C-alpha positions, -999 to +999 in steps of 0.1 A: +001-001+000+027+024+008+043+019-024+010+030-042+009+060-022+049+069-026+037+069-065+004+087-063+018+114-043+041+135-062+014+128-091-010+146-066+011+172-060+022+179-092-016+177-102-022+205-076+007+226-085-007+226-123-042+236-109-027+263-091-009+276-116-036+277-140-058+297-117-032+323-109-028+325-150-065+330-150-066+356-122-041+379-145-054+400-173-040+395-203-019+424-220-026+411-255-042+437-273-050+420-306-046+385-321-034+386-360-022+359-382+007+366-400+012+348-435+047+344-452+045+344-491+075+333-514+074+368-535+036+367-540+022+391-513+016+419-537-007+397-559-024+383-525-032+418-513-052+426-548-068+391-545-080+397-508-091+435-515-111+422-544-124+390-528-129+402-490-128+440-492-095+441-475-080+477-469-043+481-468-036+496-434+003+497-439+027+484-466+069+485-465+090+474-492+127+461-486+140+486-505+128+513-483+139+494-449+174+495-435+176+456-446+176+465-481+215+461-487+212+425-473+181+419-501+193+412-538+182+442-562+150+419-577+136+414-545+138+452-532+101+455-544+090+427-523+068+437-493+084+431-461+057+439-440+018+445-446-012+449-425-046+446-441-080+455-424-106+426-432-136+432-413-126+441-373-092+420-379-057+427-394-041+402-417-003+406-416+021+397-446+055+393-456+077+380-485+099+357-471+133+361-493+145+333-511+173+324-484+143+318-458+117+305-483+084+291-466+070+258-477+037+259-493+020+237-467+011+246-436-012+235-405-026+266-400-060+282-417-075+320-412-111+315-403-135+340-417-168+344-397-199+358-419-229+378-412-247+366-442-243+334-467-244+354-497-214+370-485-198+340-477-205+324-511-193+353-527-162+357-510-154+321-511-157+319-549-136+351-552-107+335-528-109+300-545-105+315-579-070+300-588-069+281-558-084+244-545-117+237-527-106+216-500-144+218-485-170+230-507-195+252-490-222+231-469-247+228-444-228+219-412-238+200-383-233+230-359-260+251-379-239+268-399-227+273-436-192+265-439-165+255-466-126+254-465-102+261-495-069+273-505-061+302-523-043+307-554-011+313-529-014+285-509-031+302-479-060+278-462-091+299-453-121+284-434-154+302-440-185+300-416-220+315-416-241+308-386-275+298-402-305+318-385-332+301-368-367+311-377 
């Protein structure tokens, strides 16, 4: 019996410490002001911005090119016009983008999707069609089990987007 008690006591103490740590973390207010997805592309940010403007009504809030920054001396002349940082307002959120330089190229595959939640199904369908042009539909728009219209696609630049619109109950 004492062997069992010896084995479980450290586990119980660890569980109590873990619970205490979680409670302390919940009691402290977060200083995070906003969560922004940051998309890295391989030289196609400018084209992606044009797509997001037309498909989602995105508005450019800021845009800096490599050639306009102190990093310009380390970037090849043919990449000086690439975008080192852009911030796009899409609805209440901000999407940030950057062109990765060829020495820091990013793989096209990712395990992250940008989720868009629409107020109207017609807007979801319009944006899905526009953003999907040249891309790949992963899951066509369908009625989901959670009571929403839902679809997933990868745009022409490899960015994964999830579309959701809660269906209003009559």
